[in-house]
Biotite code that builds the C-alpha atoms (Angstrom):
import biotite.structure as struc

atoms = struc.array([
    struc.Atom([7.896, -14.251, 100.501], chain_id="A", res_id=1, res_name="MET", atom_name="CA", element="C"),
    struc.Atom([6.512, -17.051, 102.621], chain_id="A", res_id=2, res_name="LYS", atom_name="CA", element="C"),
    struc.Atom([4.401, -14.659, 104.685], chain_id="A", res_id=3, res_name="THR", atom_name="CA", element="C"),
    struc.Atom([2.831, -13.143, 101.559], chain_id="A", res_id=4, res_name="ILE", atom_name="CA", element="C"),
    struc.Atom([1.855, -16.633, 100.380], chain_id="A", res_id=5, res_name="ARG", atom_name="CA", element="C"),
    struc.Atom([0.395, -17.391, 103.783], chain_id="A", res_id=6, res_name="THR", atom_name="CA", element="C"),
    struc.Atom([-1.645, -14.196, 103.813], chain_id="A", res_id=7, res_name="VAL", atom_name="CA", element="C"),
    struc.Atom([-2.833, -14.706, 100.239], chain_id="A", res_id=8, res_name="LEU", atom_name="CA", element="C"),
    struc.Atom([-3.815, -18.301, 100.871], chain_id="A", res_id=9, res_name="SER", atom_name="CA", element="C"),
    struc.Atom([-5.718, -17.200, 103.980], chain_id="A", res_id=10, res_name="GLY", atom_name="CA", element="C"),
    struc.Atom([-7.572, -14.542, 102.026], chain_id="A", res_id=11, res_name="VAL", atom_name="CA", element="C"),
    struc.Atom([-8.349, -17.025, 99.252], chain_id="A", res_id=12, res_name="LEU", atom_name="CA", element="C"),
    struc.Atom([-9.590, -19.562, 101.795], chain_id="A", res_id=13, res_name="PHE", atom_name="CA", element="C"),
    struc.Atom([-11.807, -16.949, 103.470], chain_id="A", res_id=14, res_name="ALA", atom_name="CA", element="C"),
    struc.Atom([-13.273, -15.829, 100.143], chain_id="A", res_id=15, res_name="ALA", atom_name="CA", element="C"),
    struc.Atom([-14.002, -19.406, 99.132], chain_id="A", res_id=16, res_name="THR", atom_name="CA", element="C"),
    struc.Atom([-15.613, -20.180, 102.480], chain_id="A", res_id=17, res_name="ALA", atom_name="CA", element="C"),
    struc.Atom([-17.731, -17.051, 102.249], chain_id="A", res_id=18, res_name="LEU", atom_name="CA", element="C"),
    struc.Atom([-18.866, -17.961, 98.733], chain_id="A", res_id=19, res_name="ALA", atom_name="CA", element="C"),
    struc.Atom([-19.804, -21.489, 99.810], chain_id="A", res_id=20, res_name="LEU", atom_name="CA", element="C"),
    struc.Atom([-21.639, -20.227, 102.881], chain_id="A", res_id=21, res_name="ALA", atom_name="CA", element="C"),
    struc.Atom([-23.943, -18.029, 100.817], chain_id="A", res_id=22, res_name="ALA", atom_name="CA", element="C"),
    struc.Atom([-27.561, -18.905, 101.360], chain_id="A", res_id=23, res_name="SER", atom_name="CA", element="C"),
    struc.Atom([-29.370, -20.961, 98.698], chain_id="A", res_id=24, res_name="PRO", atom_name="CA", element="C"),
    struc.Atom([-31.634, -17.982, 98.023], chain_id="A", res_id=25, res_name="ALA", atom_name="CA", element="C"),
    struc.Atom([-28.584, -16.011, 96.923], chain_id="A", res_id=26, res_name="ASP", atom_name="CA", element="C"),
    struc.Atom([-27.436, -18.830, 94.647], chain_id="A", res_id=27, res_name="ALA", atom_name="CA", element="C"),
    struc.Atom([-30.807, -19.098, 92.909], chain_id="A", res_id=28, res_name="ARG", atom_name="CA", element="C"),
    struc.Atom([-30.701, -15.548, 91.713], chain_id="A", res_id=29, res_name="GLY", atom_name="CA", element="C"),
    struc.Atom([-33.611, -13.228, 91.412], chain_id="A", res_id=30, res_name="LYS", atom_name="CA", element="C"),
    struc.Atom([-36.742, -14.423, 89.724], chain_id="A", res_id=31, res_name="ARG", atom_name="CA", element="C"),
    struc.Atom([-38.198, -12.476, 86.885], chain_id="A", res_id=32, res_name="LYS", atom_name="CA", element="C"),
    struc.Atom([-41.409, -10.786, 87.764], chain_id="A", res_id=33, res_name="GLN", atom_name="CA", element="C"),
    struc.Atom([-44.345, -12.360, 86.034], chain_id="A", res_id=34, res_name="GLN", atom_name="CA", element="C"),
    struc.Atom([-46.141, -9.906, 83.783], chain_id="A", res_id=35, res_name="PRO", atom_name="CA", element="C"),
    struc.Atom([-49.451, -8.798, 85.124], chain_id="A", res_id=36, res_name="ALA", atom_name="CA", element="C"),
    struc.Atom([-52.485, -10.325, 83.512], chain_id="A", res_id=37, res_name="ALA", atom_name="CA", element="C"),
    struc.Atom([-53.688, -8.106, 80.686], chain_id="A", res_id=38, res_name="PRO", atom_name="CA", element="C"),
    struc.Atom([-56.555, -5.943, 81.765], chain_id="A", res_id=39, res_name="ALA", atom_name="CA", element="C"),
    struc.Atom([-59.816, -6.747, 80.103], chain_id="A", res_id=40, res_name="ALA", atom_name="CA", element="C"),
    struc.Atom([-60.813, -4.053, 77.670], chain_id="A", res_id=41, res_name="THR", atom_name="CA", element="C"),
    struc.Atom([-64.378, -4.172, 78.859], chain_id="A", res_id=42, res_name="ALA", atom_name="CA", element="C"),
    struc.Atom([-65.602, -5.623, 82.110], chain_id="A", res_id=43, res_name="ALA", atom_name="CA", element="C"),
    struc.Atom([-68.402, -8.120, 81.601], chain_id="A", res_id=44, res_name="PRO", atom_name="CA", element="C"),
    struc.Atom([-71.760, -6.625, 82.373], chain_id="A", res_id=45, res_name="ALA", atom_name="CA", element="C"),
    struc.Atom([-73.778, -8.257, 85.088], chain_id="A", res_id=46, res_name="ALA", atom_name="CA", element="C"),
    struc.Atom([-76.568, -8.939, 82.620], chain_id="A", res_id=47, res_name="THR", atom_name="CA", element="C"),
    struc.Atom([-74.260, -10.318, 79.925], chain_id="A", res_id=48, res_name="GLU", atom_name="CA", element="C"),
    struc.Atom([-75.012, -13.924, 79.071], chain_id="A", res_id=49, res_name="THR", atom_name="CA", element="C"),
    struc.Atom([-72.324, -16.533, 78.499], chain_id="A", res_id=50, res_name="VAL", atom_name="CA", element="C"),
    struc.Atom([-72.923, -16.369, 74.747], chain_id="A", res_id=51, res_name="GLU", atom_name="CA", element="C"),
    struc.Atom([-72.643, -12.572, 74.747], chain_id="A", res_id=52, res_name="GLN", atom_name="CA", element="C"),
    struc.Atom([-69.458, -12.742, 76.794], chain_id="A", res_id=53, res_name="GLN", atom_name="CA", element="C"),
    struc.Atom([-68.017, -15.344, 74.404], chain_id="A", res_id=54, res_name="ARG", atom_name="CA", element="C"),
    struc.Atom([-68.943, -13.195, 71.384], chain_id="A", res_id=55, res_name="ALA", atom_name="CA", element="C"),
    struc.Atom([-67.341, -10.113, 72.975], chain_id="A", res_id=56, res_name="ARG", atom_name="CA", element="C"),
    struc.Atom([-64.151, -11.993, 73.813], chain_id="A", res_id=57, res_name="LEU", atom_name="CA", element="C"),
    struc.Atom([-64.013, -13.506, 70.321], chain_id="A", res_id=58, res_name="ASN", atom_name="CA", element="C"),
    struc.Atom([-64.393, -10.040, 68.781], chain_id="A", res_id=59, res_name="ALA", atom_name="CA", element="C"),
    struc.Atom([-61.561, -8.719, 70.985], chain_id="A", res_id=60, res_name="GLU", atom_name="CA", element="C"),
    struc.Atom([-59.343, -11.617, 69.996], chain_id="A", res_id=61, res_name="GLN", atom_name="CA", element="C"),
    struc.Atom([-60.162, -11.176, 66.303], chain_id="A", res_id=62, res_name="ALA", atom_name="CA", element="C"),
    struc.Atom([-59.305, -7.463, 66.501], chain_id="A", res_id=63, res_name="ALA", atom_name="CA", element="C"),
    struc.Atom([-56.025, -8.296, 68.208], chain_id="A", res_id=64, res_name="SER", atom_name="CA", element="C"),
    struc.Atom([-55.225, -10.904, 65.552], chain_id="A", res_id=65, res_name="ALA", atom_name="CA", element="C"),
    struc.Atom([-55.979, -8.416, 62.754], chain_id="A", res_id=66, res_name="GLN", atom_name="CA", element="C"),
    struc.Atom([-53.683, -5.833, 64.358], chain_id="A", res_id=67, res_name="ALA", atom_name="CA", element="C"),
    struc.Atom([-50.906, -8.423, 64.663], chain_id="A", res_id=68, res_name="GLN", atom_name="CA", element="C"),
    struc.Atom([-51.377, -9.516, 61.037], chain_id="A", res_id=69, res_name="ALA", atom_name="CA", element="C"),
    struc.Atom([-51.130, -5.877, 59.879], chain_id="A", res_id=70, res_name="LYS", atom_name="CA", element="C"),
    struc.Atom([-47.982, -5.373, 61.972], chain_id="A", res_id=71, res_name="ALA", atom_name="CA", element="C"),
    struc.Atom([-46.498, -8.530, 60.430], chain_id="A", res_id=72, res_name="ASN", atom_name="CA", element="C"),
    struc.Atom([-47.360, -7.363, 56.907], chain_id="A", res_id=73, res_name="THR", atom_name="CA", element="C"),
    struc.Atom([-45.823, -3.947, 57.574], chain_id="A", res_id=74, res_name="ASP", atom_name="CA", element="C"),
    struc.Atom([-42.672, -5.534, 58.994], chain_id="A", res_id=75, res_name="ALA", atom_name="CA", element="C"),
    struc.Atom([-42.371, -7.860, 55.986], chain_id="A", res_id=76, res_name="GLN", atom_name="CA", element="C"),
    struc.Atom([-42.738, -4.926, 53.577], chain_id="A", res_id=77, res_name="ALA", atom_name="CA", element="C"),
    struc.Atom([-40.072, -2.950, 55.460], chain_id="A", res_id=78, res_name="ALA", atom_name="CA", element="C"),
    struc.Atom([-37.745, -5.963, 55.371], chain_id="A", res_id=79, res_name="TYR", atom_name="CA", element="C"),
    struc.Atom([-38.227, -6.453, 51.624], chain_id="A", res_id=80, res_name="GLU", atom_name="CA", element="C"),
    struc.Atom([-37.597, -2.734, 50.998], chain_id="A", res_id=81, res_name="GLN", atom_name="CA", element="C"),
    struc.Atom([-34.411, -2.910, 53.078], chain_id="A", res_id=82, res_name="ALA", atom_name="CA", element="C"),
    struc.Atom([-33.259, -5.883, 50.975], chain_id="A", res_id=83, res_name="LEU", atom_name="CA", element="C"),
    struc.Atom([-33.930, -3.949, 47.752], chain_id="A", res_id=84, res_name="LYS", atom_name="CA", element="C"),
    struc.Atom([-32.044, -0.925, 49.106], chain_id="A", res_id=85, res_name="ASP", atom_name="CA", element="C"),
    struc.Atom([-29.100, -3.125, 50.092], chain_id="A", res_id=86, res_name="ARG", atom_name="CA", element="C"),
    struc.Atom([-28.997, -4.831, 46.698], chain_id="A", res_id=87, res_name="GLU", atom_name="CA", element="C"),
    struc.Atom([-29.089, -1.418, 44.960], chain_id="A", res_id=88, res_name="ALA", atom_name="CA", element="C"),
    struc.Atom([-26.195, -0.182, 47.133], chain_id="A", res_id=89, res_name="LYS", atom_name="CA", element="C"),
    struc.Atom([-24.178, -3.317, 46.379], chain_id="A", res_id=90, res_name="ILE", atom_name="CA", element="C"),
    struc.Atom([-24.794, -2.849, 42.635], chain_id="A", res_id=91, res_name="ALA", atom_name="CA", element="C"),
    struc.Atom([-23.765, 0.826, 42.819], chain_id="A", res_id=92, res_name="ALA", atom_name="CA", element="C"),
    struc.Atom([-20.626, -0.041, 44.811], chain_id="A", res_id=93, res_name="ASP", atom_name="CA", element="C"),
    struc.Atom([-19.738, -2.795, 42.331], chain_id="A", res_id=94, res_name="ARG", atom_name="CA", element="C"),
    struc.Atom([-20.208, -0.413, 39.373], chain_id="A", res_id=95, res_name="ALA", atom_name="CA", element="C"),
    struc.Atom([-17.987, 2.218, 41.038], chain_id="A", res_id=96, res_name="ALA", atom_name="CA", element="C"),
    struc.Atom([-15.340, -0.440, 41.770], chain_id="A", res_id=97, res_name="TYR", atom_name="CA", element="C"),
    struc.Atom([-15.449, -1.762, 38.202], chain_id="A", res_id=98, res_name="ASP", atom_name="CA", element="C"),
    struc.Atom([-15.089, 1.773, 36.800], chain_id="A", res_id=99, res_name="ALA", atom_name="CA", element="C"),
    struc.Atom([-12.144, 2.531, 39.097], chain_id="A", res_id=100, res_name="ALA", atom_name="CA", element="C"),
    struc.Atom([-10.505, -0.772, 38.216], chain_id="A", res_id=101, res_name="MET", atom_name="CA", element="C"),
    struc.Atom([-10.968, -0.181, 34.470], chain_id="A", res_id=102, res_name="ALA", atom_name="CA", element="C"),
    struc.Atom([-9.409, 3.303, 34.807], chain_id="A", res_id=103, res_name="LYS", atom_name="CA", element="C"),
    struc.Atom([-6.482, 1.902, 36.807], chain_id="A", res_id=104, res_name="TRP", atom_name="CA", element="C"),
    struc.Atom([-5.867, -0.845, 34.237], chain_id="A", res_id=105, res_name="LYS", atom_name="CA", element="C"),
    struc.Atom([-6.010, 1.641, 31.367], chain_id="A", res_id=106, res_name="ALA", atom_name="CA", element="C"),
    struc.Atom([-3.638, 4.011, 33.189], chain_id="A", res_id=107, res_name="ASP", atom_name="CA", element="C"),
    struc.Atom([-1.316, 1.128, 34.048], chain_id="A", res_id=108, res_name="SER", atom_name="CA", element="C"),
    struc.Atom([-1.190, -0.067, 30.418], chain_id="A", res_id=109, res_name="GLU", atom_name="CA", element="C"),
    struc.Atom([-0.590, 3.508, 29.214], chain_id="A", res_id=110, res_name="ALA", atom_name="CA", element="C"),
    struc.Atom([2.222, 3.915, 31.749], chain_id="A", res_id=111, res_name="CYS", atom_name="CA", element="C"),
    struc.Atom([3.835, 0.653, 30.598], chain_id="A", res_id=112, res_name="LYS", atom_name="CA", element="C"),
    struc.Atom([3.507, 1.837, 27.005], chain_id="A", res_id=113, res_name="ALA", atom_name="CA", element="C"),
    struc.Atom([5.509, 4.968, 27.828], chain_id="A", res_id=114, res_name="GLY", atom_name="CA", element="C"),
    struc.Atom([2.906, 7.634, 28.739], chain_id="A", res_id=115, res_name="ASP", atom_name="CA", element="C"),
    struc.Atom([4.515, 8.854, 31.961], chain_id="A", res_id=116, res_name="LYS", atom_name="CA", element="C"),
    struc.Atom([1.547, 11.179, 32.716], chain_id="A", res_id=117, res_name="THR", atom_name="CA", element="C"),
    struc.Atom([-0.543, 8.061, 33.468], chain_id="A", res_id=118, res_name="LYS", atom_name="CA", element="C"),
    struc.Atom([1.982, 6.594, 35.903], chain_id="A", res_id=119, res_name="CYS", atom_name="CA", element="C"),
    struc.Atom([1.190, 6.669, 39.592], chain_id="A", res_id=120, res_name="THR", atom_name="CA", element="C"),
    struc.Atom([3.676, 8.930, 41.370], chain_id="A", res_id=121, res_name="PRO", atom_name="CA", element="C"),
    struc.Atom([5.845, 7.113, 43.938], chain_id="A", res_id=122, res_name="PRO", atom_name="CA", element="C"),
    struc.Atom([4.981, 7.670, 47.541], chain_id="A", res_id=123, res_name="GLN", atom_name="CA", element="C"),
])
């Protein structure tokens, strides 16, 4: 029993020492790779003036913003439709529950009144 404790404590000590001796680079973890800079859709022409370059870049940014706004609008519409679908399902489930409950109550009252055909058979 004492030898097992000695061996286990030695193993634990060695594992702890090994963990503490790990290099700082290992402790930092791996860095996430930075995404590459987005490629320009059109390389500036050598004869393009600063104003032309600015206008081109503004047009690219405006097109990107319009695409993002459309994606946002589409996502909002899909979300609202999903909410409507969920509310319709909840209403249908509630109606089915209410109907089942009303039938059970009616059957239960009929059973108590003596109509043994409405009684739930024992299990």
